[in-house]
C-alpha positions as CSV (number, residue, x, y, z in Angstrom):
1,M,13.3,-9.4,-9.1
2,T,10.4,-7.8,-11.0
3,A,9.0,-8.6,-14.4
4,S,7.7,-6.3,-17.1
5,S,6.4,-6.6,-20.6
6,I,7.1,-4.6,-23.7
7,G,6.2,-4.8,-27.4
8,A,8.8,-5.8,-29.9
9,Y,9.0,-2.4,-31.6
10,D,9.5,-0.6,-28.3
11,A,12.0,-3.3,-27.2
12,K,14.1,-2.6,-30.3
13,T,13.9,1.1,-29.7
14,H,14.8,0.9,-26.0
15,L,17.2,-2.0,-26.0
16,P,20.0,-0.3,-24.0
17,A,17.6,0.7,-21.2
18,L,16.1,-2.8,-21.2
19,L,19.5,-4.3,-20.8
20,D,20.2,-2.0,-17.9
21,Q,17.0,-3.1,-16.3
22,V,17.9,-6.8,-16.8
23,E,21.4,-6.2,-15.5
24,R,19.8,-5.0,-12.2
25,G,18.0,-8.3,-11.9
26,D,14.7,-7.7,-13.5
27,S,13.2,-9.8,-16.4
28,V,11.5,-8.4,-19.4
29,T,9.0,-10.2,-21.6
30,I,8.9,-9.1,-25.2
31,T,5.5,-9.4,-27.0
32,K,4.5,-9.4,-30.6
33,Y,0.9,-8.5,-31.3
34,G,0.1,-8.9,-27.6
35,R,1.5,-12.5,-27.4
36,A,4.7,-13.2,-25.4
37,V,7.5,-14.4,-27.7
38,A,10.7,-13.9,-25.8
39,R,12.1,-13.1,-22.3
40,L,15.2,-11.2,-21.3
41,V,16.6,-12.5,-18.1
42,P,19.8,-11.9,-16.2
43,V,22.6,-14.4,-16.8
44,R,23.4,-16.6,-13.8
45,S,26.7,-15.9,-12.3
46,R,29.4,-18.4,-13.2
47,S,30.6,-18.4,-9.7
48,T,27.2,-19.9,-8.6
49,A,27.8,-22.9,-10.9
50,E,31.4,-23.2,-9.7
51,S,30.2,-23.2,-6.1
52,V,27.7,-26.0,-6.8
53,I,30.3,-28.1,-8.5
54,A,32.7,-27.6,-5.5
55,A,29.9,-28.6,-3.1
56,L,29.2,-31.8,-5.0
57,R,32.9,-32.6,-5.1
58,S,33.3,-32.1,-1.4
59,A,30.1,-34.1,-0.6
60,R,31.5,-37.2,-2.3
61,V,34.9,-37.1,-0.5
62,G,35.1,-40.3,1.6
63,V,32.2,-42.0,-0.2
64,R,33.3,-45.6,-0.9
65,L,31.7,-48.3,-3.0
66,D,32.8,-51.1,-0.7
67,G,34.5,-52.9,-3.6
68,D,31.4,-53.1,-5.7
69,S,31.4,-51.6,-9.2
70,V,28.7,-49.2,-10.2
71,R,27.4,-51.8,-12.7
72,E,27.1,-54.4,-9.9
73,M,25.2,-51.9,-7.8
74,V,22.8,-51.1,-10.7
75,E,22.2,-54.8,-11.3
76,E,21.6,-55.3,-7.6
77,G,19.0,-52.5,-7.6
78,R,17.2,-54.2,-10.5
79,R,16.6,-57.4,-8.6
């Protein structure tokens, strides 16, 4: 992934090309009077979030609290 910088006026003029660049995985910083004000970055794939959720769910399978409630464990940890 590469990063580039472009002025606000040029970004407005070349927005379709910038979106193509971001779609390929690059990020683009938009500047105003030489100061960074915004960044165009690719959207993370929803499947990535779904895979993380699935991994968390599978990791907790079989985990038991041995009859204690979460509140009891929190209180125990505070002692």
